[in-house]
C-alpha positions as CSV (number, residue, x, y, z in Angstrom):
1,M,146.9,37.8,100.7
2,V,144.2,36.3,103.0
3,S,141.3,38.5,103.9
4,S,139.0,38.4,107.0
5,T,136.2,37.1,104.6
6,D,138.5,34.2,103.6
7,I,139.1,33.3,107.3
8,A,135.5,33.5,108.2
9,R,134.6,31.3,105.2
10,R,137.2,28.7,106.1
11,I,135.8,28.5,109.7
12,V,132.2,28.0,108.4
13,E,133.3,25.3,106.0
14,A,135.2,23.5,108.8
15,I,132.0,23.5,110.9
16,L,129.9,22.2,108.0
17,A,132.4,19.4,107.5
18,Q,132.1,18.7,111.3
19,R,135.8,19.4,111.8
20,L,135.2,22.1,114.4
21,A,133.1,20.9,117.3
22,P,130.8,23.1,119.5
23,G,132.9,24.8,122.2
24,T,136.2,24.6,120.2
25,R,138.5,27.5,121.3
26,L,139.6,29.7,118.4
27,G,142.8,31.5,119.6
28,E,143.6,34.7,117.8
29,Q,147.3,34.0,117.9
30,N,146.9,30.4,116.6
31,L,144.7,31.6,113.7
32,S,147.0,34.4,112.8
33,M,149.9,31.9,112.6
34,L,147.8,29.5,110.6
35,F,146.6,32.0,108.0
36,D,149.9,34.0,108.1
37,C,148.1,37.3,108.8
38,S,147.8,39.8,111.6
39,R,145.6,39.3,114.7
40,T,143.6,42.3,113.6
41,L,142.5,40.5,110.5
42,V,141.6,37.4,112.5
43,R,139.7,39.5,115.0
44,E,137.7,41.1,112.2
45,A,136.7,37.6,110.9
46,L,135.7,36.5,114.4
47,V,133.7,39.6,115.0
48,R,131.8,39.0,111.8
49,L,131.1,35.4,112.8
50,A,130.0,36.5,116.2
51,A,127.4,38.8,114.6
52,R,126.2,35.8,112.5
53,G,125.8,33.6,115.6
54,I,128.7,31.2,114.7
55,V,131.2,32.0,117.4
56,T,131.1,33.9,120.6
57,V,133.6,35.5,123.0
58,S,134.0,35.8,126.7
59,S,136.5,37.7,128.8
60,R,137.6,34.5,130.5
61,R,137.7,32.0,127.6
62,G,138.3,34.2,124.5
63,W,136.8,33.2,121.2
64,Y,135.1,29.8,120.7
65,V,132.6,28.0,118.5
66,V,129.0,28.4,119.9
67,Q,127.3,25.6,121.8
68,P,123.6,26.1,121.0
69,S,121.1,25.6,123.8
70,H,117.9,23.5,123.5
71,A,115.9,26.6,122.8
72,E,118.4,27.8,120.2
73,A,118.3,24.4,118.5
74,R,114.5,24.6,118.1
75,E,114.7,28.2,116.8
76,A,117.4,27.4,114.3
77,F,115.3,24.6,112.8
78,E,112.2,26.7,112.8
79,A,114.1,29.4,110.9
80,R,115.3,27.0,108.3
81,R,111.8,25.5,107.9
82,V,110.4,29.0,107.3
83,I,113.1,30.1,104.9
84,E,113.4,27.0,102.8
85,T,109.8,26.3,102.3
86,G,109.1,30.0,101.8
87,L,111.8,30.1,99.1
88,I,110.2,27.3,97.2
89,R,106.7,28.8,97.5
90,S,107.6,32.4,96.6
91,N,109.6,31.3,93.6
92,D,106.7,29.0,92.4
93,G,109.4,26.3,92.2
94,R,110.8,27.8,88.9
95,V,114.2,26.3,88.3
96,D,115.8,26.7,84.9
97,K,117.8,24.0,83.1
98,A,121.2,25.3,84.1
99,A,120.1,25.3,87.8
100,L,118.6,21.8,87.6
101,K,121.9,20.6,86.0
102,R,123.8,22.2,88.9
103,L,121.5,20.6,91.5
104,R,121.8,17.1,89.9
105,Q,125.5,17.5,89.8
106,H,125.5,18.3,93.5
107,I,123.5,15.2,94.3
108,R,126.0,13.1,92.3
109,Q,128.7,14.5,94.5
110,E,126.7,13.7,97.6
111,Q,126.2,10.1,96.4
112,A,129.9,9.7,95.6
113,A,130.8,11.0,99.1
114,L,128.4,8.5,100.7
115,K,130.4,5.7,99.2
116,G,133.7,7.1,100.4
117,E,135.3,7.4,103.8
118,D,135.6,11.2,104.1
119,V,132.9,12.0,106.6
120,G,133.8,15.7,106.5
121,Q,133.2,15.9,102.7
122,R,129.9,14.1,103.1
123,S,128.7,16.3,105.9
124,Y,129.8,19.5,104.0
125,L,127.9,18.4,100.8
126,L,124.7,17.4,102.6
127,G,124.6,20.8,104.3
128,D,125.7,22.8,101.2
129,F,122.8,21.3,99.2
130,H,120.4,23.7,100.9
131,V,122.6,26.7,100.1
132,C,123.0,25.5,96.6
133,L,119.2,25.2,96.2
134,A,118.6,28.7,97.5
135,E,121.1,30.0,95.0
136,C,119.4,28.1,92.2
137,L,116.1,29.6,93.2
138,G,117.7,33.0,92.7
139,N,118.1,34.5,96.2
140,Q,121.7,35.0,97.1
141,L,120.9,36.9,100.3
142,L,118.9,34.0,101.7
143,A,121.5,31.6,100.5
144,D,124.1,33.4,102.6
145,T,121.6,33.4,105.6
146,L,121.0,29.7,105.1
147,R,124.7,28.9,105.1
148,D,124.9,30.3,108.6
149,F,121.8,28.5,109.8
150,T,123.1,25.3,108.2
151,A,126.4,25.7,110.1
152,R,124.4,26.2,113.3
153,T,122.3,23.1,112.8
154,T,125.4,21.1,112.0
155,L,126.8,22.2,115.4
156,I,123.5,21.3,117.0
157,A,123.7,17.8,115.3
158,M,127.2,17.3,116.8
159,L,126.2,18.6,120.2
160,Y,123.0,16.6,120.6
161,Q,124.3,13.4,118.8
162,S,121.9,13.3,115.9
163,T,121.0,9.9,114.7
164,H,119.8,11.1,111.3
165,D,120.9,8.9,108.4
166,A,123.1,10.6,105.8
167,V,121.8,8.2,103.1
168,Q,118.2,9.3,103.9
169,S,119.2,12.9,103.7
170,C,120.6,12.4,100.2
171,A,117.5,10.5,99.2
172,D,115.3,13.4,100.5
173,H,117.4,15.8,98.4
174,V,116.8,13.7,95.3
175,Q,113.0,13.7,95.8
176,I,113.0,17.5,96.3
177,V,114.9,18.1,93.1
178,E,112.6,15.7,91.2
179,A,109.5,17.5,92.4
180,L,111.0,20.9,91.3
181,E,111.9,19.3,87.9
182,R,108.4,18.3,87.2
183,G,107.1,21.7,88.5
184,D,105.3,20.3,91.5
185,V,105.8,23.2,94.0
186,A,103.5,21.8,96.6
187,A,105.3,18.4,96.7
188,A,108.7,20.1,96.8
189,E,107.6,22.3,99.7
190,R,106.0,19.4,101.6
191,L,109.2,17.3,101.1
192,M,111.4,20.0,102.3
193,E,109.4,20.6,105.5
194,A,109.3,16.8,106.2
195,H,113.1,16.6,105.5
196,I,113.9,19.4,108.0
197,G,111.5,17.9,110.5
198,Q,113.1,14.5,110.3
199,V,116.6,16.0,110.9
200,Q,115.3,17.9,113.9
201,A,113.5,14.8,115.3
202,A,116.7,12.8,115.2
203,L,118.3,15.0,117.8
204,R,118.8,13.6,121.3
205,L,117.4,16.6,123.2
206,S,117.4,15.3,126.7
207,P,115.9,17.4,129.5
208,P,118.4,20.1,130.7
209,A,120.6,19.1,133.6
210,D,119.8,20.4,137.1
211,P,122.4,23.2,137.6
212,L,122.2,22.7,141.4
213,A,122.7,18.9,141.3
214,D,126.2,18.8,142.6
215,L,125.5,21.4,145.3
216,R,122.3,19.6,146.2
217,E,124.1,16.3,146.8
218,A,126.9,18.0,148.7
219,L,124.5,19.7,151.1
220,A,122.2,16.8,151.7
221,P,122.0,15.6,155.3
222,V,124.9,13.3,156.3
223,G,123.8,9.7,156.0
224,A,121.0,10.5,153.6
225,P,120.8,8.2,150.5
226,R,122.9,9.5,147.6
227,S,122.0,9.2,143.9
228,P,123.9,6.7,141.8
229,A,125.5,9.5,139.8
230,A,126.9,11.1,143.0
231,R,128.4,7.7,144.1
232,K,130.5,7.6,141.0
233,P,134.1,8.8,141.2
234,A,134.7,12.2,139.8
235,D,135.4,12.4,136.0
236,P,138.9,13.4,135.0
237,S,139.3,16.9,133.6
238,P,137.6,17.4,130.3
239,P,139.8,17.3,127.2
240,D,141.2,20.5,126.0
241,R,139.3,21.5,122.9
242,E,141.9,23.9,121.6
243,T,143.0,21.3,119.0
244,Y,145.7,22.2,116.5
245,L,143.6,24.3,114.1
246,G,145.8,23.6,111.2
247,A,144.4,20.1,111.1
248,L,140.8,21.4,111.2
249,L,140.7,24.4,108.9
């Protein structure tokens, strides 16, 4: 029997695998059919995810995956930087042999995924490394928090068309683990900060659009020059993002 926790976990995993894009609608009825459960159970999962900043709800659109703003994008990366470097520092970089073995195994999975064609698996593993590291450093509470922040930064990367190289991300992870293995806490912390900074720098955060642009063009004096964008024919209706969820979750 599926639980609301299971449903929430599957949604987060789908986001980490880049299968659920920002703005995707999450219909209660569709989810209840997919998971073969009541809408009450689905609603419980969505309420939990809303409290964690993964989904949101409106009276007009219903439930949908969040679309982080520029400010929220910066805040999410700031939070990850503080949490992840702080974890390494506060733990003095102490990682036992079993944890190091687990981290090395995770990196081998990343490297194998990079050679394959499953982009979702690759994306999931690269994001999950940070959760795995927090668990190996002995803080499950922050690992759970990082899972949510990593999901949000994955959405941000999709929304703002990140150009960050997956191969470079994996190489960064290798260097961080190597620094921890030799007990060089300062290097591990520095490498983590640089890694998160590089991922953030790869975002295409263009200036926010003018919310009055269309109205400004429409109310301009007749005969006044129009901007190139205004002379283009109107775009067709945007695609419906309520994709069949069974293919995504």
